[in-house]
N, C-alpha and C positions, 0 to 999 in steps of 0.2 A: 230724531223724528225729521226734523226740519231738512237735514240733509237729503233723507229719503224722498221727501215732496220735490226738492231741488232736483233732485236727480231724476226722478220719475216726470217730471216737467220737461228737463232737457232731452230726455229720452222721446216723450211725446211729440216736442217739436223738432227733432230730426226726423221721426217718422212720417211726419206731416208735410215736413220739406220737401221731401223726395216726391211725395205725391203732387204736391201744391206744383213743383218744377215740371212735372210731366204734364200736367191740366194745363199749366202755362203756355206750353210751346204751341208755335203754330203748326196748323194741320197739313199732312202731305198734300190734300188737295188744293187749299188754300196757297200752299207754297208753290206748287207745279203751275198754279195760274198765274201768280205774279211774275217766277220766272219766264212765264210765255209772253208775260205784257212787257218786261223789260229787254226782252230777247233782242241783241243788235245793238244795245243801249252800253252805255261805260259810267260807271258811278262816277261821281264827283265828290267834292267837299261837303262833308253833312254841313246842314246850318239850323238853327233855330226857328227861324221864320221863314214863312212863304209868303208870297203875293199873292192872292185870290181874285186875278183880273180874267176877264173872259165868262165865257158861258159854262165853262165847265166848273161842278162841285168837288168835294171831298167824295170819293168812292171807298166801299169797303170791299177788302178782298177777305173772305169770308175766315175769319180767327187766324189772322195773319197780320194785314197790313191796312193802313189808311192810305189812298193814294188821291195826288190831283196830277192833271196832265195839262200841260199849258206850251203849246206849240209842240216841238220835237222833244220836250222835258217831259220826264215822268218823275214826280216828288214822291219819295215812299216815306211812310213814317210807321214806325213799328210800334206797338204800344207794350207797356211793361206786362200787361195780362191780355193775351190776344183772345182769350174764351171771352171778354166782353165784344168781341166784336162779331155779329152774325151778319150772314148775307140778307136776310130778311129784313133786318134793322135799318134804322137811319141814323144820321148824326146830327146833334145840335150843336153850335157852337155858342155857350152860353156867354163868354167873356171874350171878345177880342179887340186888338187893335186896329180897326176900320177894316179895311180889305187886307188885313195879315193875319195869319193863324200862327201862332206862334206855341212851341213846346210848353209853355206855362200857362197858356189860355186853358179856361173850362169848356172842356169837351164831353157831351153827353151822349153814349150809345141808348138809342130807345128800340127795343126789340117791338115785334108787332103786336106783343100781348101788353103791350103799355109800361114793360119793366125797363127802368132807366139804370144806366150803371156808367160812374165816371170813368174817362179814358185817359190815361195819362200815357203821352206819347214821347218817344225818343226823338234827336234830331231828325229831320227829313235829309234824306239821302236823295239828290237829285240824279236821275240816269238821263244822260242825252246821248244822240245818235252822233256816231262822229262823223266829222265832214269830209266829204271827199270819196 
């Protein structure tokens, strides 16, 4: 009986894993918007932290990424679960190292209905315009 319960649990996990991975992928619309934003830019080395100087804050690309613009550089942070990012929501940085945002900071996505969900970002990828 115990083997049957373990086997059923494993089957259930494998079935939900497929559903979760489909749900956790970026939306085609959000991905297209992001690609348009970084068009003409070249990806650099990923970084764990970015400096948040200047008037621009973090922006949400619907169910796709968090971006920060600094001059000609666009930093793109992709969440582990893109479904937490909604275009009508906002981001709150709960714990940060002053003017820096790092991947291990507590970032919360707050939707217009007051629902708050933790956002876990992968490294930020800087996209810069080539010189010349």
